[in-house]
N, C-alpha and C positions, 0 to 999 in steps of 0.2 A: 245286767251288769257284766262286763267283761273284765276280768282281772288277769293281768299278765305277770307271771313270775319268771324272772330271768335266773337261770341256773348257771353258775360258773362252769365253764368247760375246761377240762384238762385235755391237752393235746393227744393223750393216749387213750382217752375214753370215748366210747360210742354212746350217742344219745339214745336213751330208751324211748320206745314209742309210747304215745299217750292214747287214752280212750276218751273221746269227746262225746258228750250227750247233750242233745238239744231236745227240750220237751215243750210241746206246743199245746195250749188250751184251745180246743175247737168247740167249746160249749157255746150255747146261745148268748151268753154274756159277752162274747167276743165279736158279735155281729159287726160292729162298726170298726173293729181294729184287726180282724183276722188277716186280711190281705196284707196290711203293713207288717204285721208280725211275721208272716211267711216270707215277705220280701227281705226283712231284716235277718231272719234266720238263714235264708239262702245266701245272703252276703257274708254271713259268718263262716260259711263253708270255706271261703278263701283263707281264713285264719288257721285252718287245720293243716299241719305240716305233712309233707309227703311221707307216707309210711305210717301215719297215725290212723286209728280206727274212729269212725264217726257213726253214731246211731242217732237217728231222729225219731222220737216217739211222740204220739199225740194221745189226748184223752178227751172224753166228753161223756156225760150221762152215767150216773151212778149205777153200778151193776151191769154195765154193758159196753159202751162204745170206747174203744181204745185200739191203738195199733202202732205198727212200726212203718214209717214212711221209707226209710233207707237204713242200711246197716252194712258196714264193711270197711276194709282198709283202703285208703285212698292213695293211689300212685300216679295215675295218668290224668290228663286234662279231661278226658272223656268221663272218667269216674267222678271227678269233681262236678262236671256239668250234669251228669245223671243225678247226683245227689241234690244239686240245686233244683233241677226240674221236678224231682220227687217232692220236694218241699213246696214248691209253687202249686203243685197239683192238689194239695190238701188245704188250700186257702178258702175253705168253706166251713160254716159252723154246723154242728150236729148236736141235737138234744140239750141236756143240762150238764152240770159239772161233777166229775169224780176224779180226783188226782191220785189217790192211793193205789189203785189197781195197776196202772202202768208201771209204777215204781216197784211194786211187788213182783211183777213179771220180770222186770229188768234185774232185780236182785237174784232171781233164779238163773239168769243166763250167764 
């Protein structure tokens, strides 16, 4: 679900940058839908405003498999394209499911 919140802007105020997180389940239960999930996630990159930070994390397998596909502030078209390509590259499943570890690591960063 994507929820957009429109913030009123005052002419003298600068918009603060946002931190966007996309988390992708790469566990075996996603076998039939992982490719579409990654396509959808890569399309969401276009919704990130210039100057905002994007981190794409994935998880699978309790006790082990998780990672960061891409992380950084987006400014250029090349950075947007690189983020989208990084998401498309993880469109495969791995092991079983464990969601908490990737969130625990994110909380530390």
